[in-house]
N, C-alpha and C positions, 0 to 999 in steps of 0.2 A: 491370612490370620501369622500372628509372629507365633515362632513357637521355640525359639528358646533363651531361655535367662539365665541368667545366674545370683544365687542368696547367701548374699558373703552374714554371720554376724563375728559384729566387732566388739570387742571386751575390752573399756577403758581402765586405765589401774584410778582408783577413784579422786588421789589430788589433779588430771586431768580427764575430766568425764567435760566438764563446758568446755577443752581448747579440743577436742575431741567434735562435740558438738556443729560448732565452725568450724569447726574441717567440713563437716556434711552439707551443713547448710552452702560454705563459700565453693563446694566440689560441684552447685549445684550448674553453676559458670561454663566447669567442662563439662559437665556431660553434654549440656547445649552444643555445645561446641562438636558431638562424636554426630558425625555424621547415620553409621553404620547404630545405634544408637536407637532402639525405636521406646524403649520410655525407661524412667526411671527414675526411681525411688531414696526417699534416707528418709531413717527415722528410729526414733529410741523407744527401746521394750521397758525401761525402768533407770536409776538411778546411770548405770555406768554399761549398759547392754542398750548393743545402736547396729543398725542394720542399714543394708545395702540391699535393694530387689531393682533389678534391668533387664530390658527383654531384649532379642537381636533377630529379623527376621534371618537369618543361617551362622554358621558357627565363625564363616570369614569378621563377623563383625563380634562375634564374642570374642572371637579370642583379637582383635583389632582390640578390644576394651581392655581385653585383660594384659596386656602391654603397653596400655595410655596411664596420659597423668594423674587418673583416680588414682590408679592403683601405684601407681609410683612414689605420689603421696602419701598415700597407706603406709608400704614400706618403710618410707624413709619415715617418719611415725615412729612408727611400732616398736622402736627399741627402749623408746623413753614414755610416748603414753599408754600403750597398747599392753595388756595383762598376758595377752597374748599375741601370736599372732592368728590373724585375721582365717574363720570360718569361713571360705570361700566356693558351695558348690555350685556346678552346672544342674541346670534342671532343663525339660522339657513340660513345655509350655499344653495342655489337653485344651481348652477355652479364655478365654479373653472377653473382654466388655470394656470396651473404649472409647473416647469421646469420638 
């Protein structure tokens, strides 16, 4: 069972919400290239609120992801497109249902 995850909350500036959505949609391809990322989801919670949930088998995979291209892309656009820095929290996965 996958044991570790990350939950990120991303708040876009209103004028940049569509661009942030596009960035997250495009990030799917980057997530697919990360062999240590078991699952990856990007979602929208409201007009300017987005999130990412991803899971990993071990801490090394989680740390690799945090230092990877998706995180770098978010940090690059943060000053211009985001209302605040992404709020990224590590989580422990208690149970899962995957295909």
